[in-house]
DRENLUM-471181 format. One line per 4 residues: for each residue x, y, z of N, C-alpha, C. Coordinates in Angstrom, 2 decimals, decimal comma. Layout:
residues N
X Y Z X Y Z X Y Z  ...
//
This chain:
residues 45
43,01 -46,03 23,06 43,32 -46,13 24,51 43,86 -47,69 24,58  43,31 -48,55 24,00 43,65 -50,02 24,49 45,10 -50,20 23,99  45,46 -49,73 22,83 46,79 -49,82 22,34 47,88 -49,24 23,26  47,40 -47,89 23,68 48,30 -47,40 24,60 48,60 -47,92 25,79
47,50 -48,62 26,44 47,57 -49,28 27,61 48,41 -50,63 27,58  48,33 -51,42 26,28 49,17 -52,39 26,03 50,54 -51,97 25,98  50,66 -51,08 25,26 52,13 -50,34 24,99 52,90 -50,00 26,45  52,04 -49,38 27,28 52,59 -48,93 28,73 52,83 -50,15 29,61
51,80 -51,37 29,48 52,19 -52,52 30,18 53,51 -53,13 29,68  53,62 -53,47 28,34 54,57 -53,99 27,72 56,08 -53,34 28,15  55,82 -51,98 27,86 57,12 -51,20 27,99 57,55 -51,51 29,63  56,62 -51,29 30,60 57,17 -51,28 31,99 57,31 -52,98 32,29
56,97 -53,73 31,79 57,36 -55,27 32,10 58,69 -55,44 31,54  59,00 -54,86 30,39 60,38 -55,00 29,88 61,50 -54,28 30,34  61,04 -53,23 31,07 61,93 -52,23 31,98 62,15 -53,02 33,28  61,48 -53,53 33,99 61,37 -54,10 34,99 62,28 -55,34 34,88
62,16 -56,09 33,82 63,08 -57,45 33,50 64,46 -56,80 33,18  64,64 -55,77 32,54 65,94 -55,35 32,20 66,90 -55,14 33,37  66,12 -54,55 34,33 66,80 -54,17 35,68 67,23 -55,34 36,63  66,69 -56,55 36,09 67,02 -57,74 37,00 68,29 -58,26 36,57
68,71 -57,97 35,43 70,01 -58,57 34,68 69,60 -59,23 33,12  70,10 -60,08 32,87 70,14 -60,64 31,59 68,75 -61,19 31,34  68,28 -61,13 30,15 66,91 -61,41 29,90 66,86 -63,07 29,57  65,78 -63,47 30,12 65,57 -65,02 29,74 64,28 -64,82 28,83
64,59 -65,37 27,62 63,64 -65,18 26,38 62,38 -66,10 26,67  63,04 -67,15 27,15 61,78 -68,16 27,47 60,65 -67,59 28,32  61,08 -67,13 29,35 60,43 -66,37 30,44 59,48 -65,33 29,88  60,37 -64,53 29,06 59,49 -63,33 28,41 58,53 -63,87 27,44
58,79 -64,73 26,75 57,61 -65,26 25,89 56,45 -65,76 26,53  56,54 -66,51 27,63 55,60 -67,11 28,62 54,72 -66,06 29,24  55,53 -65,11 29,57 54,76 -63,89 30,25 53,95 -63,24 29,44  54,49 -62,74 28,08 53,65 -61,99 27,21 52,41 -62,84 26,59
52,60 -64,23 26,43 51,47 -65,00 26,12 50,42 -64,98 27,27  50,71 -64,88 28,43 49,81 -64,68 29,59 49,07 -63,39 29,46  49,96 -62,52 29,22 49,34 -60,97 28,99 48,40 -60,93 27,93  48,79 -61,56 26,70 47,86 -61,41 25,53 46,59 -62,11 25,72
46,52 -63,28 26,69 45,61 -64,01 26,93 44,37 -63,02 27,73  45,33 -62,40 28,62 44,47 -61,47 29,73 43,89 -60,25 28,80  44,57 -59,68 27,98 43,90 -58,74 27,13 42,80 -59,13 26,19  42,76 -60,29 25,64 41,82 -60,93 24,86 40,47 -61,07 25,84
40,65 -61,50 27,07 39,66 -61,87 27,99 39,06 -60,35 28,36  39,75 -59,30 28,32 39,34 -57,99 28,78 38,64 -57,32 27,44  39,29 -57,16 26,37 38,84 -56,54 25,22 37,83 -57,26 24,45  37,73 -58,44 24,34 36,98 -59,17 23,37 35,45 -59,46 23,90
35,28 -58,74 25,12 33,87 -59,12 25,67 32,88 -58,63 24,96
//
């Protein structure tokens, strides 16, 4: 279930970003690092 939630969140985020136009890879990296920190705080309790 954890992996599925991460996949759905990542897929949704990438879909939203592609709808805005050209991808900013620096922003993507920054946002995914924030997501990973969030997931760590949730799942490593």
